N, CA, C and O of each residue as an XYZ file, in Angstrom:
720
protein
N      47.632     80.560    148.803
C      46.780     81.592    148.726
C      45.532     81.970    148.841
O      44.773     82.547    149.619
N      45.578     81.226    147.340
C      44.423     80.813    147.392
C      42.794     80.071    148.084
O      41.578     80.259    148.074
N      44.010     79.004    148.714
C      42.790     78.409    149.505
C      42.553     78.726    150.703
O      41.831     78.181    151.538
N      43.831     80.543    150.811
C      43.138     80.956    152.380
C      41.852     81.967    151.987
O      41.268     82.595    152.870
N      41.438     82.067    150.441
C      40.615     82.914    150.330
C      41.134     84.756    149.938
O      40.471     85.753    150.221
N      42.578     84.718    149.185
C      42.786     86.031    148.258
C      42.449     85.530    147.109
O      42.250     84.382    146.712
N      42.419     86.420    146.698
C      42.369     86.913    145.176
C      43.308     86.955    144.609
O      44.253     87.374    145.277
N      43.606     86.605    143.231
C      45.088     87.258    142.965
C      44.451     88.793    141.616
O      43.498     89.108    140.904
N      46.163     89.364    142.149
C      45.534     90.442    141.003
C      46.544     90.478    139.800
O      47.551     89.794    139.618
N      46.105     91.261    139.193
C      47.664     91.872    138.190
C      48.912     91.377    138.620
O      49.425     90.362    138.150
N      49.445     92.128    139.569
C      50.789     92.575    140.286
C      50.806     91.190    141.041
O      51.996     90.934    141.223
N      50.080     90.254    141.525
C      50.367     88.966    142.379
C      50.446     88.131    141.348
O      51.076     87.097    141.573
N      49.917     88.289    140.098
C      50.442     87.340    138.514
C      51.853     87.534    137.838
O      52.789     86.811    137.495
N      51.576     88.698    137.822
C      52.985     89.314    137.523
C      54.525     88.279    138.101
O      55.305     87.507    137.544
N      54.362     88.777    139.381
C      55.534     88.425    140.646
C      55.707     86.538    140.116
O      56.662     85.857    139.744
N      54.113     86.242    140.361
C      54.305     84.548    140.505
C      55.057     84.101    139.002
O      55.693     83.061    138.827
N      54.785     85.255    137.902
C      54.624     84.445    136.717
C      56.508     84.529    136.161
O      57.007     83.840    135.272
N      57.423     85.879    137.254
C      58.114     86.095    136.834
C      58.955     84.898    138.251
O      60.083     84.407    138.218
N      58.628     84.854    138.584
C      59.398     83.825    139.595
C      59.438     81.821    138.797
O      60.285     80.937    138.926
N      58.583     81.841    138.309
C      58.271     80.717    137.537
C      58.868     80.868    136.652
O      59.359     79.769    136.391
N      59.499     82.304    135.229
C      60.360     82.319    134.559
C      61.836     82.157    135.078
O      62.759     81.533    134.553
N      61.818     82.916    136.304
C      63.224     82.556    137.098
C      64.293     81.133    137.561
O      65.479     80.806    137.610
N      62.650     80.522    137.889
C      63.068     78.837    138.306
C      63.155     78.189    137.033
O      63.742     77.108    137.096
N      62.664     78.589    135.656
C      62.532     77.262    134.394
C      60.955     76.414    134.795
O      60.577     75.319    134.377
N      60.285     77.317    135.691
C      59.470     76.537    136.212
C      58.361     76.370    135.025
O      57.352     77.060    135.164
N      58.441     75.475    133.797
C      57.682     75.546    133.095
C      56.083     75.635    133.588
O      55.531     76.722    133.760
N      55.475     74.472    133.774
C      54.895     73.119    134.414
C      53.610     73.944    135.003
O      52.416     73.858    134.715
N      54.462     74.961    136.146
C      54.430     75.794    137.181
C      53.714     76.938    136.253
O      52.614     77.355    136.616
N      54.125     77.288    135.440
C      53.887     78.352    134.313
C      52.676     77.986    133.808
O      51.792     78.844    133.794
N      52.437     76.852    133.374
C      51.867     76.722    132.754
C      50.302     77.065    133.396
O      49.460     77.807    132.891
N      50.199     76.308    134.626
C      49.015     75.903    135.819
C      48.755     77.348    135.776
O      47.660     77.691    135.330
N      49.765     78.454    136.253
C      49.286     79.868    136.570
C      48.532     80.296    135.456
O      47.318     80.473    135.558
N      49.426     80.560    133.922
C      48.537     80.902    132.873
C      47.243     80.057    132.934
O      46.345     80.883    132.771
N      46.572     78.580    133.117
C      45.090     78.442    133.122
C      44.403     79.291    134.081
O      43.395     79.895    133.713
N      44.694     79.366    134.883
C      44.551     80.513    136.191
C      43.961     81.663    135.476
O      42.819     82.078    135.272
N      45.012     81.980    135.210
C      45.139     83.897    134.461
C      43.287     83.660    133.423
O      42.655     84.689    133.186
N      42.836     82.591    133.065
C      42.356     81.929    131.382
C      41.223     81.979    132.676
O      40.231     82.538    132.209
N      41.063     81.750    133.590
C      40.024     80.751    134.417
C      39.311     82.314    135.189
O      38.100     82.528    135.247
N      40.200     83.098    135.629
C      39.809     84.695    136.361
C      39.912     85.944    135.673
O      39.859     87.008    136.290
N      40.120     85.854    133.888
C      39.270     86.215    133.367
C      40.418     87.939    133.410
O      40.065     89.111    133.535
N      41.497     87.454    133.279
C      42.808     88.611    133.668
C      43.474     88.628    132.540
O      44.455     89.369    132.469
N      43.136     87.907    131.532
C      44.434     87.507    130.707
C      44.134     88.571    129.716
O      44.830     88.158    128.788
N      43.294     90.205    129.047
C      43.533     90.875    128.981
C      44.419     92.256    129.541
O      44.706     93.385    129.143
N      44.632     91.429    130.665
C      45.624     92.445    131.276
C      47.288     92.593    131.061
O      48.145     91.743    131.304
N      47.484     94.135    130.455
C      48.743     93.888    129.524
C      49.770     93.453    130.632
O      50.582     92.726    130.060
N      50.072     93.561    131.852
C      50.888     93.104    132.902
C      50.976     91.708    132.573
O      51.954     91.110    132.123
N      49.427     91.103    132.951
C      50.384     89.892    132.994
C      50.724     89.111    131.675
O      51.439     88.121    131.519
N      49.904     89.946    130.655
C      50.379     89.559    129.957
C      52.215     89.579    129.013
O      52.686     88.882    128.115
N      52.572     90.358    129.552
C      54.439     90.825    129.664
C      54.485     89.919    129.858
O      54.659     89.171    128.896
N      54.340     89.194    131.503
C      54.953     88.589    132.372
C      55.023     86.855    131.801
O      55.876     85.980    131.945
N      53.962     86.884    131.250
C      53.259     85.313    130.441
C      54.648     85.115    129.125
O      55.661     84.430    128.981
N      53.909     86.174    128.386
C      55.302     86.287    127.748
C      56.859     85.984    127.988
O      57.619     85.273    127.330
N      57.160     86.975    129.479
C      58.952     86.790    129.605
C      58.735     85.498    129.808
O      59.125     84.568    129.102
N      57.946     85.439    131.037
C      57.720     83.544    131.785
C      58.104     82.388    130.032
O      59.074     81.647    130.188
N      57.554     82.308    128.891
C      57.476     81.667    128.954
C      59.185     81.673    127.928
O      60.052     80.832    127.691
N      59.009     82.786    127.661
C      60.518     82.584    126.424
C      62.129     82.271    127.924
O      63.095     81.511    127.854
N      61.755     83.146    128.938
C      62.791     82.316    129.807
C      62.775     80.993    130.485
O      63.541     80.631    131.378
N      61.642     80.204    129.857
C      61.513     78.576    129.812
C      62.015     77.826    129.027
O      62.308     76.672    129.338
N      62.277     78.481    127.486
C      62.495     78.178    125.874
C      60.984     77.553    125.431
O      60.952     76.360    125.127
N      60.020     78.161    125.399
C      59.382     77.941    125.098
C      58.750     79.153    124.221
O      57.672     79.670    124.512
N      59.467     79.505    123.227
C      59.431     80.888    123.188
C      58.100     81.097    122.274
O      57.443     82.137    122.284
N      57.661     79.417    121.112
C      55.994     79.815    120.053
C      55.085     79.912    121.120
O      54.189     80.684    120.777
N      54.862     79.382    122.520
C      54.151     79.799    123.449
C      53.705     81.403    124.038
O      52.532     81.679    124.290
N      54.993     82.518    124.229
C      55.186     83.593    124.691
C      55.078     83.755    123.037
O      54.002     84.346    122.943
N      55.487     83.604    121.901
C      54.507     83.935    120.448
C      52.998     84.233    120.855
O      52.190     85.162    120.841
N      53.058     83.406    121.084
C      51.169     82.785    121.129
C      50.559     84.029    121.730
O      49.720     84.766    121.211
N      51.350     84.173    123.376
C      50.084     84.806    123.888
C      50.195     86.349    123.401
O      49.221     87.100    123.345
N      51.877     86.813    122.964
C      51.573     88.233    122.479
C      51.298     88.247    121.053
O      52.312     88.798    120.625
N      50.858     88.092    120.447
C      49.792     87.668    119.320
C      48.693     88.012    119.629
O      48.207     88.937    118.977
N      47.710     87.265    120.981
C      46.885     87.183    121.914
C      46.323     88.621    122.715
O      45.331     89.153    123.213
N      47.637     88.778    122.447
C      47.440     89.987    123.566
C      46.636     91.526    122.513
O      47.030     91.987    121.441
N      45.496     91.936    123.336
C      44.786     92.716    122.849
C      45.436     94.559    123.283
O      45.174     95.572    122.636
N      46.253     94.471    124.476
C      46.876     95.594    124.779
C      48.110     95.363    124.489
O      48.561     94.248    124.751
N      48.745     96.120    124.027
C      50.714     96.170    124.593
C      51.121     97.455    124.832
O      50.384     98.439    124.764
N      52.130     97.460    125.075
C      53.588     98.432    125.495
C      54.307     98.089    125.244
O      54.674     96.966    124.897
N      55.000     99.601    125.429
C      57.003     99.107    125.445
C      57.263     97.829    126.292
O      58.478     97.739    126.119
N      57.044     97.129    126.826
C      57.433     96.375    128.163
C      56.481     94.959    127.382
O      56.930     93.855    127.074
N      55.633     95.272    127.287
C      55.755     93.698    126.495
C      55.751     93.350    124.932
O      55.699     92.239    124.405
N      55.838     94.932    124.192
C      57.133     94.382    123.062
C      58.388     93.901    123.943
O      58.357     92.715    124.269
N      58.889     94.247    124.139
C      60.348     94.449    124.673
C      60.144     92.959    125.428
O      61.096     92.208    125.215
N      59.203     92.455    126.174
C      59.448     91.093    126.844
C      59.512     90.206    125.680
O      60.395     89.348    125.676
N      58.607     90.299    124.575
C      58.509     89.399    122.755
C      60.432     89.560    122.569
O      61.241     88.668    122.824
N      60.705     90.773    122.129
C      62.117     91.163    121.898
C      63.221     90.301    122.297
O      63.976     89.461    121.808
N      62.915     91.036    123.695
C      64.138     90.101    124.813
C      63.633     88.685    124.295
O      64.556     88.466    123.510
N      62.897     87.694    124.201
C      62.424     86.691    124.306
C      62.931     85.973    122.693
O      63.166     84.765    122.695
N      63.023     86.445    121.890
C      63.577     85.732    120.896
C      65.268     85.821    120.943
O      65.926     84.870    120.518
N      66.170     87.480    121.693
C      67.169     87.048    121.303
C      67.620     86.249    122.351
O      68.559     85.524    122.023
N      67.156     86.123    123.812
C      67.690     85.125    125.037
C      68.161     83.706    124.455
O      69.065     82.906    124.696
N      66.640     83.848    123.200
C      66.852     81.950    122.700
C      66.560     81.782    121.086
O      65.682     81.263    120.396
N      68.183     82.745    120.797
C      68.719     81.939    119.273
C      68.046     82.787    118.210
O      68.287     82.457    117.049
N      67.154     83.938    118.431
C      65.962     84.219    117.248
C      66.738     85.778    117.269
O      65.927     86.578    117.735
N      67.835     86.355    116.971
C      68.662     87.730    116.866
C      67.415     88.498    115.890
O      66.727     89.454    116.247
N      67.334     87.549    114.144
C      66.931     88.439    113.392
C      65.416     88.773    113.885
O      64.735     89.609    113.291
N      64.955     88.073    114.989
C      63.623     88.250    114.949
C      63.086     89.299    116.097
O      62.010     89.897    116.126
N      64.348     89.337    117.179
C      64.723     90.184    117.986
C      64.566     92.232    117.383
O      64.019     93.219    117.876
N      65.522     91.933    115.926
C      65.295     93.083    115.938
C      64.098     93.398    114.419
O      64.016     94.545    113.979
N      63.433     92.470    113.904
C      62.724     92.029    113.397
C      61.304     93.238    114.130
O      60.462     93.895    113.519
N      61.562     93.111    115.605
C      59.909     93.353    116.682
C      61.015     94.206    116.556
O      61.331     93.858    115.418
N      61.973     95.191    116.901
C      62.459     96.311    116.873
C      62.059     96.855    116.128
O      63.154     97.354    115.867
N      61.159     97.491    115.131
C      60.828     97.905    114.118
C      59.544     97.653    113.988
O      58.980     97.953    112.936
N      59.080     97.251    114.696
C      57.510     96.793    114.978
C      57.333     97.619    116.327
O      56.247     97.752    116.891
N      58.205     98.009    116.650
C      57.677     98.952    118.204
C      57.336     99.958    118.113
O      56.540    100.598    118.801
N      58.373    100.432    116.527
C      58.367    101.991    116.471
C      57.156    102.123    115.582
O      56.387    103.018    115.934
N      56.735    101.290    114.280
C      56.007    101.735    113.420
C      54.610    101.396    114.003
O      53.565    101.701    113.429
N      54.682    100.637    115.376
C      53.329    100.977    116.336
C      53.212    102.040    116.972
O      52.220    102.373    117.620
N      54.531    102.846    116.795
C      54.614    104.567    117.939
C      54.647    104.102    119.587
O      54.215    104.812    120.495
N      55.133    103.027    119.729
C      56.265    102.998    120.956
C      57.208    103.860    121.154
O      57.199    104.747    120.301
N      57.936    103.946    121.856
C      59.272    104.872    121.976
C      60.359    103.498    122.864
O      60.077    103.007    123.957
N      61.120    103.276    122.332
C      62.166    101.894    123.213
C      62.648    102.988    124.296
O      62.958    104.178    124.229
N      62.587    102.268    125.067
C      63.876    102.587    126.418
C      65.017    102.160    126.396
O      65.147    101.553    125.334
N      65.741    102.137    126.853
C      66.754    101.814    127.461
C      66.768    100.278    127.556
O      67.607     99.556    127.016
N      65.853     99.918    128.222
C      66.621     97.893    128.024
C      66.029     97.790    126.231
O      66.710     97.273    125.345
N      64.966     98.261    126.060
C      64.420     97.634    124.887
C      66.020     98.003    123.594
O      66.481     97.084    122.917
N      66.479     99.164    123.536
C      67.781     99.370    122.405
C      68.666     98.702    123.224
O      69.572     98.244    122.528
N      68.831     98.403    124.569
C      70.217     97.905    124.520
C      69.976     96.518    124.567
O      70.892     95.717    124.377
N      68.657     96.120    124.837
C      68.858     94.920    123.695
C      68.705     94.032    122.351
O      69.055     92.865    122.171
N      68.063     94.956    121.441
C      68.322     95.249    120.327
C      69.397     95.451    119.526
O      69.604     95.037    118.386
N      70.569     96.649    120.782
C      72.285     95.936    120.423
C      72.999     94.625    120.967
O      74.119     94.421    120.499
N      72.494     93.672    121.921
C      73.170     92.981    122.135
C      72.420     91.849    121.359
O      72.604     90.709    121.787
N      71.357     92.049    119.958
C      71.177     90.884    119.294
C      71.767     91.300    117.579
O      71.662     90.636    116.548
N      72.339     92.528    117.791
C      72.725     93.207    116.857
C      74.085     92.191    117.082
O      74.217     91.389    116.157
N      75.012     92.105    118.051
C      75.945     91.828    119.269
C      76.428     90.093    118.546
O      77.478     89.516    118.266
N      74.972     89.796    118.489
C      74.935     87.713    118.471
C      74.574     87.665    116.942
O      74.568     86.512    116.511
N      74.328     88.457    116.185
C      74.513     88.444    114.516
C      76.056     88.879    113.883
O      76.325     88.394    112.784
N      77.109     89.801    114.549
C      77.768     90.164    114.002
C      77.596     90.778    113.381
O      78.469     90.722    112.515
N      76.756     91.642    113.151
C      75.680     92.928    112.856
C      76.540     94.295    112.889
O      76.146     95.306    113.470
N      77.435     94.225    112.379
C      78.441     95.924    112.566
C      77.472     97.122    112.063
O      77.390     98.148    112.738
N      76.705     96.960    110.802
C      76.508     97.909    110.564
C      75.124     98.722    110.675
O      74.841     99.904    110.485
N      74.238     97.376    111.137
C      73.144     97.504    111.745
C      73.034     98.063    113.095
O      72.226     98.901    113.496
N      74.040     97.425    113.778
C      74.043     97.877    115.324
C      74.968     99.997    115.244
O      74.865    101.042    115.886
N      75.625     99.561    114.226
C      76.272    101.665    114.403
C      74.812    102.072    113.861
O      74.785    103.284    113.651
N      74.382    101.849    113.758
C      72.174    102.928    113.350
C      71.866    102.714    114.939
O      72.413    103.554    115.653
N      71.318    102.028    115.410
C      71.444    101.828    116.305
C      72.135    102.376    117.921
O      71.903    102.165    119.111
N      72.931    103.047    117.238
C      73.931    103.476    118.584
C      74.188    105.045    117.791
O      75.041    105.813    118.237
N      73.338    105.404    116.565
C      73.440    106.493    116.248
C      72.032    107.256    117.614
O      71.964    108.170    118.436
N      70.890    105.770    116.910
C      69.689    106.107    117.140
C      69.494    106.465    119.274
O      68.678    107.136    119.905
N      71.094    105.328    119.859
C      70.965    106.001    121.117
C      71.612    107.297    120.838
O      71.868    107.739    121.958
N      71.890    107.881    120.234
C      73.142    109.312    120.456
C      71.777    110.393    120.507
O      71.704    111.395    121.219
N      70.943    109.994    119.741
C      70.532    110.653    118.927
C      68.763    110.721    120.339
O      67.836    111.454    119.992
N      68.665    110.166    121.288
C      67.100    109.896    121.805
C      67.934    110.354    123.013
O      67.391    111.051    123.870
N      69.029    110.054    123.110
C      69.968    110.279    124.693
C      69.555    109.042    125.527
O      69.233    109.081    126.715
N      69.604    108.025    124.804
C      69.903    106.820    125.364
C      71.139    105.939    126.080
O      71.201    105.092    126.972
N      72.071    106.605    125.202
C      73.551    106.614    125.225
C      73.962    106.241    126.639
O      74.663    105.323    127.065
N      73.252    107.325    127.292
C      73.667    107.428    128.714
C      73.951    106.529    130.027
O      74.733    106.539    130.978
N      72.394    105.395    129.332
C      72.802    104.384    130.418
C      73.109    103.491    130.189
O      72.926    103.066    129.048
N      73.813    102.645    131.265
C      74.744    101.878    131.338
C      74.000    100.460    130.491
O      74.832     99.692    130.008
N      72.517    100.079    130.289
C      72.447     99.151    129.721
C      72.466     99.392    127.986
O      72.773     98.496    127.199
N      72.189    100.377    127.700
C      72.984    100.716    126.131
C      74.273    100.565    125.669
O      74.694     99.718    124.882
N      75.133    101.863    126.474
C      76.516    101.616    126.945
C      77.248    100.262    126.990
O      78.231    100.151    126.257
N      76.908     99.275    127.720
C      77.419     97.840    127.943
C      77.165     97.873    126.293
O      77.951     98.374    125.490
N      75.598     97.079    125.883
C      75.473     96.519    124.519
C      76.646     97.049    123.499
O      77.347     96.206    122.940
N      76.832     98.287    123.285
C      77.320     98.724    122.259
C      79.286     98.728    122.275
O      80.107     98.901    121.373
N      79.434     98.429    123.855
C      80.848     98.059    123.570
C      81.219     96.906    123.072
O      82.215     96.692    122.381
N      79.719     95.511    123.726
C      79.637     94.279    123.252
C      79.641     94.334    121.781
O      80.192     93.443    121.135
N      79.191     95.104    121.345
C      78.858     95.249    119.848
C      80.262     95.074    119.060
O      80.757     94.267    118.273
N      80.555     96.042    119.580
C      81.887     96.465    119.139
C      82.507     95.457    118.631
O      82.658     94.822    117.587
N      82.983     95.552    120.298
C      84.038     94.101    120.631
C      83.982     92.528    119.473
O      84.814     91.923    118.796
N      82.271     92.361    119.812
C      82.277     91.336    119.305
C      82.100     91.296    117.272
O      81.737     90.348    116.575
N      82.461     92.504    116.903
C      82.507     92.724    115.221
C      83.755     93.186    115.070
O      84.068     93.885    114.107
N      84.813     92.742    116.268
C      86.094     92.990    116.174
C      86.829     94.832    115.219
O      87.683     95.117    114.380
N      85.810     95.561    116.063
C      85.718     97.209    115.849
C      86.680     97.389    117.158
O      86.362     98.328    117.887
N      87.828     96.606    117.559
C      87.940     97.152    118.985
C      88.278     98.818    119.502
O      88.125     99.282    120.632
N      88.658     99.341    118.568
C      89.165    100.948    119.156
C      87.777    101.443    119.092
O      87.731    102.556    119.616
N      86.408    100.979    118.572
C      85.263    101.600    118.984
C      85.191    100.860    120.184
O      84.598    101.510    121.045
N      85.338    100.424    120.337
C      84.904     99.129    121.653
C      86.070    100.206    123.021
O      85.466    100.753    123.944
N      87.150    100.306    122.964
C      87.414    100.763    123.751
C      87.401    102.106    123.856
O      87.872    102.619    124.871
N      86.878    102.879    122.856
C      87.053    104.336    122.708
C      85.454    104.803    123.852
O      85.352    105.570    124.810
N      84.385    103.857    123.106
C      83.489    103.963    123.575
C      83.207    103.755    125.278
O      82.468    104.526    125.890
N      84.047    102.372    126.065
C      84.510    102.075    126.802
C      84.626    103.201    127.947
O      83.990    103.417    128.978
N      85.805    103.875    127.263
C      86.440    105.245    128.034
C      85.650    106.165    128.237
O      85.681    106.766    129.311
N      84.709    106.506    127.194
C      83.517    107.260    127.468
C      82.814    107.440    128.490
O      82.547    108.459    129.127
N      82.436    106.038    128.647
C      81.292    104.895    129.929
C      81.614    105.922    131.222
O      80.742    106.441    131.919
N      83.091    106.101    131.385
C      83.480    105.827    132.549
C      84.725    107.704    133.000
O      85.342    107.952    134.036
N      84.569    108.772    131.392
C      84.552    109.750    131.662
C      82.611    110.524    132.152
O      82.113    111.348    132.918
N      82.330    109.863    131.431
C      80.725    110.780    131.176
C      80.048    109.979    132.550
O      80.521    109.009    133.142
N      78.793    110.718    132.840
C      77.990    110.574    133.831
C      76.969    109.652    133.216
O      75.944    110.021    132.643
N      77.444    108.166    133.437
C      76.073    107.280    133.007
C      75.311    107.125    134.227
O      75.743    107.486    135.322
N      74.357    106.674    134.074
C      73.121    106.912    134.273
C      72.615    105.274    135.062
O      71.930    104.549    134.340
N      72.939    104.782    136.408
C      72.603    103.471    137.052
C      71.444    103.055    136.542
O      70.552    103.903    136.539
N      71.156    101.871    136.054
C      69.756    101.056    135.885
C      69.121    101.010    136.871
O      68.039    100.423    136.881
């Protein structure tokens, strides 16, 4: 593409970095990262979020953290990319901490953010904390998203509260769950 004279923009970088993450192609992702720096796209929030996601998927969470910390602009997508990266790499406590940072900085979590932090609570077998996020899901209306409801069913199941898990599952089937 570059050899053919085309320039890359934020959307191209985002797509290529997503592909690198999906393929666990860390070497190629690092090369794209270097090109991002050379072409002065490092301050773009979409590109930064894609870099955090790519490094996290490639199990290079420290590199993801570095990119995230250096981002001059952040949005709920970039915060969620870091939260998910922590969760996917076994740092569930860090994922929960960053959720509170998201709110402290004034960003409203979306269904994917909330579902991801609930999944981290499930991995920690932290029923009390997970129940607090369940309340947040009810108050915010995000309970109607399947990402949140599935995470809650899993949370209660992993924490041994099978009745609550089953009840949530039944409620999912009886009300109109929004497909993501």
